[in-house]
C-alpha positions in Angstrom: -32.4 8.3 -3.1 -33.2 9.3 -6.8 -29.5 8.9 -7.6 -29.3 5.5 -5.9 -32.4 4.2 -7.9 -31.0 5.6 -11.1 -27.7 3.9 -10.4 -29.4 0.5 -9.9 -31.5 0.8 -13.0 -28.5 1.9 -15.1 -26.4 -1.0 -13.8 -29.1 -3.5 -14.6 -29.5 -2.1 -18.1 -25.8 -2.2 -18.7 -25.6 -5.7 -17.4 -28.4 -6.9 -19.7 -26.7 -5.2 -22.7 -23.3 -6.7 -22.0 -24.2 -10.3 -20.9 -23.4 -11.8 -24.2 -20.6 -9.5 -25.3 -16.9 -10.5 -25.5 -14.8 -8.9 -22.8 -12.6 -6.0 -23.9 -10.6 -3.9 -21.4 -10.6 -0.8 -23.5 -14.3 -0.8 -24.1 -14.7 -0.2 -20.4 -13.5 3.3 -20.9 -16.8 4.1 -22.7 -19.6 4.9 -20.3 -17.7 4.6 -17.1 -17.9 8.3 -16.4 -21.6 7.8 -15.6 -20.6 5.5 -12.7 -17.7 7.6 -11.4 -19.8 10.4 -10.1 -22.5 8.4 -8.5 -22.4 7.2 -4.9 -23.2 3.6 -4.4 -25.6 4.0 -1.5 -26.0 0.3 -1.2 -22.3 0.0 -0.3 -21.7 3.1 1.9 -24.3 4.9 4.0 -23.0 8.2 5.3 -25.5 8.6 8.1 -26.3 6.7 11.2 -29.9 7.8 11.3 -31.2 4.2 10.7 -29.2 2.5 13.5 -30.1 2.1 17.1 -27.4 2.8 19.6 -26.6 0.1 22.2 -25.4 2.2 25.2 -24.4 -0.9 27.2 -23.0 -3.6 24.9 -22.2 -7.1 26.0 -20.0 -9.2 23.9 -20.0 -13.0 23.6 -16.3 -12.9 23.1 -13.4 -10.4 23.1 -14.3 -7.6 20.6 -10.8 -6.1 20.0 -9.5 -9.1 18.1 -7.9 -6.9 15.3 -5.9 -4.8 17.7 -5.4 -1.1 17.5 -3.6 1.3 15.1 -2.7 4.9 14.7 -1.9 6.8 11.4 -1.9 10.0 9.4 0.0 11.9 12.1 0.2 15.7 12.1 2.0 18.0 14.5 -1.0 18.4 16.6 -2.9 15.2 16.2 -3.3 11.6 14.9 -5.9 9.1 13.8 -6.7 6.3 16.4 -8.2 3.2 14.9 -9.9 0.0 16.1 -12.7 -2.3 15.0 -15.1 -4.3 17.1 -15.0 -7.8 15.7 -15.6 -10.7 18.1 -16.0 -13.0 15.2 -13.5 -11.4 12.7 -13.7 -14.0 9.9 -17.5 -14.1 10.1 -18.5 -10.5 9.2 -17.3 -9.4 12.6 -20.0 -11.0 14.7 -21.6 -7.6 15.7 -25.4 -6.8 15.7 -26.8 -4.2 13.3 -26.6 -1.4 15.8 -24.2 1.4 16.6 -22.1 0.8 19.8 -20.3 3.5 21.8 -16.5 3.1 22.2 -14.7 5.1 24.6 -11.0 6.2 23.9 -8.3 7.9 25.8 -4.8 9.1 25.0 -2.1 9.7 27.6 1.5 10.7 28.0 2.4 7.4 29.7 1.5 3.8 29.0 0.0 3.4 32.5 -2.6 6.2 31.7 -1.7 8.2 34.8 -1.5 11.4 32.7 -4.5 11.3 30.3 -4.5 14.3 28.0 -7.7 13.6 26.1 -10.6 11.2 26.0 -14.0 10.9 24.4 -16.5 8.5 22.9 -17.0 7.5 19.2 -19.9 5.3 17.8 -18.8 2.2 16.0 -21.3 1.9 13.2 -22.5 -1.2 11.4 -22.3 0.6 8.0 -18.6 0.9 8.6 -18.1 -2.6 10.0 -18.0 -1.2 13.5 -14.7 0.4 12.9 -13.6 3.5 14.8 -11.5 6.4 13.4 -10.9 9.0 16.1 -9.2 12.2 14.8 -7.5 13.5 17.8 -6.3 17.1 17.7 -4.7 19.6 20.2 -1.7 17.4 20.9 1.9 18.6 21.3 4.3 18.1 18.2 7.0 15.5 18.1 5.6 13.7 21.2 5.0 10.1 22.0 1.5 9.2 23.3 -0.3 6.1 24.3 -3.9 5.2 23.6 -6.5 2.6 24.2 -10.3 1.9 23.7 -13.0 0.6 25.9 -16.5 -0.9 24.9 -18.8 -2.3 27.5 -16.5 -4.0 30.0 -13.8 -4.7 27.5 -10.4 -2.9 27.0 -8.4 -2.9 23.9 -4.6 -3.5 23.8 -2.6 -0.4 24.3 -1.1 1.4 21.3 1.9 3.8 21.0 1.9 6.7 18.6 3.8 9.9 17.9 3.0 13.3 16.4 5.1 15.0 13.7 7.4 17.9 14.5 6.0 21.4 14.1 5.9 22.5 10.5 9.0 24.1 9.5 10.9 23.4 12.7 14.5 22.4 12.6 14.8 18.6 12.9 18.0 16.8 13.2 16.9 13.2 12.5 14.0 11.0 11.4 13.9 7.2 11.6 11.2 5.3 9.8 10.6 2.0 8.0 8.6 1.2 4.9 7.0 -2.1 3.8 4.7 -3.6 1.2 3.4 -6.9 -0.3 2.3 -9.3 2.5 0.6 -12.2 0.8 -0.7 -14.2 3.8 -0.4 -17.6 2.2 3.2 -17.1 1.2 4.7 -17.0 4.6 4.8 -15.8 8.2 5.0 -12.1 9.2 8.2 -12.5 11.0 9.6 -9.2 9.5 6.8 -7.3 11.3 7.9 -8.9 14.6 11.3 -7.4 14.1 10.0 -4.1 12.8 7.9 -3.7 16.0 11.1 -3.9 18.0 12.9 -1.1 16.1 13.3 2.5 17.3 11.1 4.3 14.7 9.1 7.5 14.4 6.7 6.1 11.9 6.0 3.5 9.2 4.9 3.7 5.6 3.0 0.9 3.9 3.2 1.2 0.1 0.5 -1.3 -1.0 -0.7 -4.9 -1.4 -1.8 -4.9 2.2 -4.1 -7.8 1.3 -4.3 -10.1 -1.7 -7.6 -11.0 -3.4 -7.0 -14.5 -4.4 -8.8 -17.7 -3.3 -7.0 -20.4 -1.4 -3.8 -21.6 -3.2 -4.6 -19.7 -6.4 -1.4 -17.5 -6.1 1.4 -19.9 -5.1 4.9 -18.9 -4.3 8.0 -20.7 -5.5 8.6 -22.1 -2.1 5.0 -23.2 -1.5 2.1 -21.7 0.4 2.3 -22.2 4.2 -1.1 -20.5 5.2 -4.5 -20.5 3.6 -6.9 -17.7 2.7 -10.2 -18.3 4.5 -12.5 -17.9 1.5 -12.6 -18.0 -2.3 -11.6 -15.0 -4.4 -13.1 -11.9 -2.8 -15.7 -9.8 -4.6 -18.3 -8.4 -2.1 -18.0 -6.0 0.8 -18.3 -8.8 3.2 -15.6 -10.8 1.3 -13.2 -7.8 1.6 -14.0 -7.2 5.2 -13.2 -10.8 6.1 -10.0 -10.9 4.1 -8.7 -7.7 5.8 -9.8 -9.3 9.2 -7.8 -12.4 8.5 -4.6 -10.4 7.7 -5.2 -8.1 10.7 -5.6 -11.1 13.0 -1.9 -11.9 12.6 -0.1 -11.1 16.0 3.0 -9.7 14.4 1.2 -7.3 12.1 -0.9 -6.1 15.1 2.3 -5.6 17.1 3.8 -3.4 14.3 0.6 -1.3 14.0 0.5 -0.8 17.8 4.1 0.2 18.0 4.1 3.2 15.6 1.8 5.5 13.6 1.4 4.3 10.0 0.9 6.2 6.8 -0.6 3.9 4.2 -1.4 3.8 0.5 -2.7 1.0 -1.8 -1.5 -0.7 -4.9 -3.5 -3.2 -6.9 -4.2 -6.3 -4.7 -6.4 -4.3 -2.3 -8.9 -4.7 -5.2 -7.6 -6.9 -8.0 -4.2 -7.7 -9.7 -3.1 -4.9 -12.1 -6.3 -3.0 -12.4 -6.1 0.3 -13.9 -8.7 3.0 -12.9 -12.0 1.4 -13.8 -10.5 -1.3 -15.9 -10.2 -4.7 -14.2 -7.5 -7.3 -15.0 -9.5 -9.6 -17.3 -13.0 -11.2 -17.5 -15.3 -8.8 -15.7 -18.0 -6.5 -16.8 -17.5 -2.8 -16.2 -20.5 -2.7 -13.8 -19.3 -5.6 -11.8 -15.8 -4.2 -11.4 -17.0 -0.7 -10.3 -19.2 -2.4 -7.6 -16.2 -4.6 -6.6 -13.9 -1.5 -6.4 -16.4 0.3 -4.3 -16.5 -2.6 -1.9 -12.7 -2.9 -1.8 -12.2 0.8 -1.2 -14.7 0.9 1.7 -13.2 -2.3 3.4 -9.8 -0.6 3.0 -11.0 2.6 4.7 -12.7 0.6 7.4 -9.4 -1.2 8.3 -6.9 1.7 8.0 -6.2 4.5 10.3 -7.3 7.2 7.8 -9.0 10.5 8.1 -12.5 11.3 7.2 -11.1 13.1 4.1 -10.4 9.6 2.8 -13.9 8.4 3.3 -15.0 6.7 0.0 -17.6 8.2 -2.2 -18.9 5.0 -4.0 -16.1 3.7 -6.2 -13.9 6.7 -5.5 -11.6 7.5 -2.6 -9.0 10.3 -2.1 -5.8 8.7 -0.9 -3.0 10.9 -2.2 -1.8 13.4 0.5 1.3 15.1 2.0 3.0 14.9 5.4 5.8 17.3 6.3 8.3 16.3 8.9 9.5 19.6 10.2 11.9 21.2 7.8 13.6 17.8 7.2 11.4 15.9 4.8 8.2 16.4 2.8 6.4 13.1 2.0 4.1 13.0 -1.0 2.0 9.9 -0.7 0.9 8.9 -4.2 -2.0 6.9 -5.6 -0.8 5.4 -9.0 -3.6 3.0 -9.3 -6.9 4.7 -9.2 -6.4 7.3 -11.9 -4.1 5.6 -14.4 -4.5 4.8 -18.1 -4.7 1.2 -19.0 -1.5 -0.7 -19.2 -0.1 -0.6 -22.7 0.6 -3.5 -25.1 -1.8 -5.8 -23.2 0.1 -5.4 -20.0 3.1 -7.7 -18.9 6.7 -7.3 -19.7 7.1 -5.9 -23.2 9.2 -3.6 -25.5 8.1 0.0 -25.8 5.6 0.8 -28.5 3.7 3.9 -29.9 1.0 3.1 -27.4 3.2 3.0 -24.3 5.0 6.1 -25.5 1.8 8.1 -26.0 2.3 11.5 -24.2 -1.4 11.5 -23.2 -1.0 8.4 -20.9 -1.1 9.0 -17.2 -0.3 7.2 -13.9 -1.5 9.9 -11.5 -4.2 11.8 -13.4 -4.0 15.6 -14.1 -5.3 16.7 -10.6 -2.8 14.6 -8.7 0.0 15.5 -11.0 -0.7 19.3 -10.4 -1.0 18.6 -6.7 2.4 17.0 -6.7 4.2 19.7 -8.7 2.7 22.4 -6.5 4.0 20.5 -3.4 7.5 20.2 -4.9 7.5 23.9 -6.0 6.6 25.1 -2.5 8.6 22.7 -0.4 11.4 24.1 1.7 12.3 20.7 3.2 15.8 19.2 2.9 14.3 16.1 1.3 11.3 15.7 -1.0 9.9 12.2 -1.0 7.5 10.2 -3.3 6.1 7.5 -1.2 4.5 5.3 -3.9 3.9 1.8 -5.3 5.8 0.9 -8.5 9.3 0.9 -9.9 10.3 4.5 -10.9 13.7 4.2 -12.4 14.2 2.7 -15.9 14.4 -1.0 -15.5 15.4 -3.0 -18.6 15.4 -6.8 -18.1 15.9 -7.5 -21.8 19.0 -6.5 -23.7 20.5 -3.2 -24.9 19.4 -4.1 -28.5 16.0 -5.7 -27.5 14.9 -3.9 -24.2 12.0 -5.2 -22.2 10.1 -3.2 -19.6 7.2 -3.7 -17.2 4.1 -2.2 -18.6 2.7 -1.8 -15.1 5.5 0.3 -13.7 6.7 3.8 -14.6 8.4 2.3 -17.6 5.0 1.6 -19.0 4.2 5.3 -18.7 7.5 7.0 -19.7 5.8 10.3 -20.6 4.4 10.6 -17.2 7.8 9.9 -15.7 9.5 12.4 -18.0 7.1 15.1 -16.9 8.1 14.5 -13.3 11.8 14.4 -14.2 11.5 17.6 -16.4 9.8 19.4 -13.5 12.5 18.3 -11.0 15.3 19.3 -13.5 13.7 22.6 -14.0 13.8 23.3 -10.3 17.4 22.2 -10.1 16.5 19.6 -7.4 19.0 17.0 -6.2 17.0 15.9 -3.2 14.2 13.7 -4.5 13.9 10.3 -2.9 11.5 7.7 -4.2 10.2 4.9 -1.9 8.7 1.9 -3.7 7.2 -1.5 -3.1 5.4 -3.9 -5.5 8.2 -6.0 -7.0 8.9 -8.4 -4.1 12.6 -7.7 -4.1 15.1 -5.0 -2.9 16.7 -2.6 -5.3 18.5 0.8 -5.0 19.0 3.1 -7.9 20.5 6.5 -8.8 18.0 8.7 -10.5 19.7 10.4 -13.4 18.2 13.1 -15.7 18.9 10.6 -18.5 18.9 6.9 -17.6 20.7 6.0 -20.8 23.6 8.3 -19.9 25.3 7.2 -16.6 27.3 10.5 -16.6 24.1 12.7 -16.6 23.3 14.6 -13.4 21.8 12.7 -10.4 18.7 14.3 -9.0 18.0 11.7 -6.4 17.7 8.0 -5.4 15.1 5.3 -5.4 14.9 2.7 -2.6 12.7 -0.3 -3.5 11.7 -2.4 -0.6 11.2 -6.2 -0.8 7.9 -7.9 0.3 7.0 -8.9 3.7 6.2 -12.4 2.5 5.1 -12.3 -1.2 7.1 -14.6 -3.3 8.1 -16.9 -0.6 11.6 -17.3 0.9 13.7 -15.7 -1.8 17.5 -15.7 -2.1 20.4 -13.4 -2.0 20.3 -13.1 -5.8 18.4 -14.7 -8.7 19.3 -16.3 -12.0 18.8 -13.1 -13.9 20.4 -10.7 -11.3 23.8 -10.1 -13.0 22.2 -9.6 -16.4 19.8 -7.0 -15.1 22.5 -5.0 -13.2 24.6 -5.1 -16.3 21.8 -3.7 -18.4 21.0 -0.9 -15.9 24.2 0.7 -14.6 22.1 3.2 -12.5 20.9 0.3 -10.4 23.4 -0.3 -7.6 21.9 -3.0 -5.5 19.6 -6.1 -5.6 18.5 -8.6 -3.1 15.7 -11.1 -3.0 15.1 -11.9 0.6 11.9 -10.8 2.4 11.8 -7.9 4.9 11.6 -4.2 5.0 13.7 -1.0 4.7 14.7 1.1 7.6 15.7 4.7 6.9 17.7 7.1 9.0 17.5 10.7 7.6 19.4 13.8 8.5 19.6 17.2 6.7 22.7 16.1 4.7 22.3 12.3 4.4 19.7 9.7 3.7 20.6 6.2 4.8 18.6 3.0 3.8 19.2 -0.2 5.7 17.8 -3.3 3.9 16.5 -5.4 6.8 15.8 -9.0 5.7 15.0 -12.5 7.0 16.4 -15.6 5.3 13.0 -17.5 5.2 9.3 -16.9 5.8 7.9 -20.5 5.3 8.6 -21.1 8.9 8.3 -18.6 11.9 11.3 -17.5 13.9 13.8 -16.2 11.4 16.3 -13.8 12.6 16.7 -10.3 11.0 19.8 -8.8 9.6 20.9 -5.9 7.5 22.0 -7.2 4.2 23.3 -3.8 3.1 23.2 -0.1 3.9 23.3 2.6 1.3 23.6 6.4 1.7 22.7 9.3 -0.6 24.3 12.7 0.1 23.2 15.2 -2.6 26.8 15.5 -3.8 26.6 14.0 -7.3 28.4 11.0 -6.0 25.2 9.0 -6.0 24.5 6.0 -3.9 27.3 4.7 -1.7 27.3 1.4 0.1 28.5 1.7 3.6 28.0 -1.8 4.9 27.0 -5.2 3.8 26.8 -8.6 5.4 25.9 -12.2 4.6 22.5 -13.5 5.7 22.8 -16.6 7.8 20.6 -19.6 6.7 19.6 -17.8 3.5 19.7 -19.4 0.0 22.6 -17.8 -2.0 21.1 -18.0 -5.5 17.8 -19.2 -6.9 16.5 -20.2 -10.4 13.9 -17.4 -10.3 13.8 -14.6 -12.9 11.8 -11.3 -12.9 9.2 -12.8 -15.4 8.3 -15.5 -12.9 6.3 -13.0 -10.8 4.2 -12.1 -13.8 3.8 -15.7 -14.6 2.6 -16.6 -11.1 -0.2 -14.0 -11.4 -1.2 -15.4 -14.7 -1.5 -18.9 -13.4 -3.5 -17.6 -10.5 -5.9 -15.8 -12.9 -6.2 -18.9 -15.0 -7.2 -20.9 -12.0 -9.9 -18.3 -11.3 -11.3 -18.4 -14.8 -11.3 -22.3 -14.7 -13.3 -22.2 -11.4 -15.8 -19.8 -13.0 -16.3 -22.0 -16.0 -16.9 -25.1 -13.7 -19.6 -23.1 -11.8 -21.3 -22.1 -15.1 -21.3 -25.9 -16.2 -23.0 -26.8 -12.9 
């Protein structure tokens, strides 16, 4: 309690001191260390001691409105998730008491062969979410699970454990997705994903967006509406997650497979870096906001207790090994990064962006990653992460321009990874990426400026589920970007996800897309399939097809995505000024 009182006093003092000061992102770096080590007790209580337990709950309406999910699978277990929320967009609609939730997991979907069962408490301090860490299961097995509270049963979910560590595995099938701005379109891609034959799903960030209604508008117009203004508080983030989770297609995809998740920026705020917000907030306000966002994220994801937030901090980077076939390193490139160089945006390199002290992962995560790569005996080593890894020039050869928010904005960090991989003579690194609302496929060279340099892996960038609206087969600047970046072999701007089929000798990525998201009901098709075989031949296209009903070329360019976020932020600032006037 002493720490909590000290925290509140310190924040009040800092608020008073900074009320009239002009905002400066870099000034945030001073003093934030005091915040980082303190738990915000007002945000997250780690004990249920103060809550009564309602052993016989009765609900005014169905409590499992957000469905079920499983995640973080291991060879002997998995996390089972649900949340009691009879009024999902109104704080959940649950009383301030703990409620018992029974769970069971079976070998069959009719639950005739139940292998384990138990009871967990859905606690009000965690929004009545439930995270059951089941252990003692058999490796590489499909299971079915469900929950019960009072007289109500949840939907049935399907999950699967990983193969035994080091065991010989012939094949893995999975999908990855990212960027699902609710207002920009319908989650038709998730409907199709739920019907795939997959072992698991990776989500690479931007699960929710923080904007108020119609602040962030897609080129093809917004077709759904956020239920509240820009989210700031814990209740705000909970309601926003609940709105996204209420979508039937998203619930179906969660119920069909175990998910492994990581975040990017919009789970908190656009382009934040560590404890530095985008623009216009005090350090104390942003730290409290980040703590609220992290807690709501934990509450709504099938994560283990090892990811339980401690105030504004949360451990999300972790490793999953799929037998001897693939080692997945799930990264967090947002929580520990240095501030974006050159004022963020799309800029030329500068002494600031080239500074070798700059980091995307932080020293601890970087050491963790290098240790995993050193000890891995898998056929494939994978980075499941957020932002464009390959060099990505969308200027010209004489005047290059790079994204300061991607790995291009942290070239020394990327070079450290590449030097480590080169030192180990690796040729089996696969990078999975989201963030940029388009599909790309790139060869990873030891020198991106030399197309004849050795290839150590491939990067598959997945398009968005909805973010950016309908999209097109190509954009106005596509040919120019591909010409400037010969290591990039594929681009497409439709919405969808990437389906991967992995064997010991070959990695195949199928770009599964829909022609539109502004209306429901779009069909899915495979725009192109690429394979990588560790033979220095690089990416090879093995199939391609036209997308029926899809726009062939749009007037969009890469800069438009950044501009749309700037417009959204300007709307937010205008609304704040109006409130001050009133």
